[in-house]
C-alpha positions as semicolon CSV with decimal commas, in nm:
position;residue;x (nm);y (nm);z (nm)
1;M;0,000;0,000;0,000
2;L;0,120;0,348;-0,084
3;L;-0,040;0,674;0,034
4;F;0,007;0,997;-0,162
5;N;-0,109;1,323;-0,004
6;E;-0,108;1,613;-0,251
7;S;0,204;1,485;-0,422
8;F;0,321;1,690;-0,721
9;A;0,128;1,996;-0,598
10;A;0,440;2,207;-0,657
11;T;0,417;2,143;-1,032
12;N;0,165;2,282;-1,276
13;E;-0,159;2,089;-1,337
14;R;-0,054;1,930;-1,666
15;E;0,294;1,818;-1,559
16;G;0,187;1,707;-1,212
17;S;-0,100;1,506;-1,358
18;E;0,125;1,334;-1,611
19;I;0,391;1,243;-1,352
20;A;0,126;1,115;-1,112
21;R;-0,053;0,919;-1,387
22;Q;0,268;0,742;-1,492
23;I;0,368;0,651;-1,136
24;V;0,022;0,535;-1,030
25;S;-0,029;0,334;-1,351
26;V;0,289;0,134;-1,285
27;L;0,194;0,077;-0,922
28;L;-0,151;-0,045;-1,022
29;E;0,000;-0,278;-1,283
30;K;0,207;-0,430;-1,001
31;R;-0,114;-0,468;-0,799
32;I;-0,006;-0,221;-0,531
33;K;-0,295;-0,056;-0,349
34;V;-0,275;0,322;-0,390
35;F;-0,448;0,599;-0,195
36;F;-0,409;0,937;-0,362
37;V;-0,533;1,268;-0,218
38;T;-0,519;1,536;-0,485
39;F;-0,660;1,850;-0,640
40;L;-0,507;1,749;-0,975
41;Y;-0,833;1,728;-1,168
42;E;-0,677;1,615;-1,496
43;F;-0,504;1,326;-1,319
44;A;-0,807;1,211;-1,119
45;H;-1,050;1,248;-1,405
46;S;-0,830;1,051;-1,647
47;F;-0,861;0,746;-1,421
48;Y;-1,233;0,810;-1,378
49;D;-1,286;0,837;-1,757
50;N;-1,092;0,516;-1,818
51;K;-1,312;0,325;-1,573
52;V;-1,016;0,222;-1,358
53;D;-1,123;-0,004;-1,073
54;A;-1,111;0,269;-0,810
55;V;-1,320;0,456;-0,559
56;F;-1,335;0,832;-0,604
57;L;-1,422;1,024;-0,289
58;R;-1,486;1,392;-0,244
59;A;-1,604;1,621;0,031
60;E;-1,981;1,630;0,044
61;R;-2,135;1,964;-0,038
62;Q;-2,505;2,034;-0,013
63;A;-2,699;2,216;-0,285
64;D;-2,684;2,541;-0,085
65;G;-2,303;2,513;-0,059
66;K;-2,292;2,401;0,305
67;R;-2,031;2,141;0,390
68;T;-2,112;1,827;0,587
69;F;-1,748;1,725;0,644
70;R;-1,828;1,378;0,513
71;L;-1,669;1,196;0,223
72;V;-1,899;1,067;-0,049
73;E;-1,833;0,870;-0,363
74;G;-1,851;1,078;-0,680
75;E;-1,693;1,197;-1,002
76;P;-1,385;1,420;-0,956
77;L;-1,466;1,792;-0,967
78;E;-1,268;2,068;-1,136
79;T;-1,270;2,276;-0,819
80;G;-1,160;2,232;-0,461
81;Y;-1,372;2,534;-0,363
82;G;-1,068;2,732;-0,249
83;E;-1,255;3,050;-0,338
84;D;-1,496;2,975;-0,052
85;L;-1,212;2,985;0,200
86;Y;-1,076;3,305;0,047
87;N;-1,419;3,470;0,069
88;T;-1,462;3,356;0,430
89;I;-1,133;3,520;0,527
90;F;-1,132;3,832;0,310
91;G;-1,495;3,874;0,205
92;P;-1,648;3,815;-0,139
93;N;-1,597;4,170;-0,265
94;N;-1,227;4,211;-0,185
95;S;-0,950;4,158;-0,434
96;Y;-0,628;3,971;-0,366
97;E;-0,422;4,285;-0,417
98;E;-0,616;4,470;-0,146
99;N;-0,548;4,195;0,107
100;S;-0,190;4,095;0,027
101;L;0,082;4,189;0,270
102;Q;0,280;4,488;0,157
103;P;0,654;4,508;0,251
């Protein structure tokens, strides 16, 4: 068993997804159980599209946007809802430049 937690997050989406896809594909061929936590949509969705024998979990989100803090099975999403956190901290009408630390 191998656990990945946001591996390749320091790369861009395309490169990180490709590196992750190649590594995970080899591990799966060798019948190694893999757990991968990621926001790399391209990577996750490529396995989903190819019907890989896998379970895809994501944070549950109700129709009104409220979070339940439960994991549910579902198709990978293009967003991690980081904008929600930003708006909670800085407010929905503020820009990044207004809130960044100035030297």
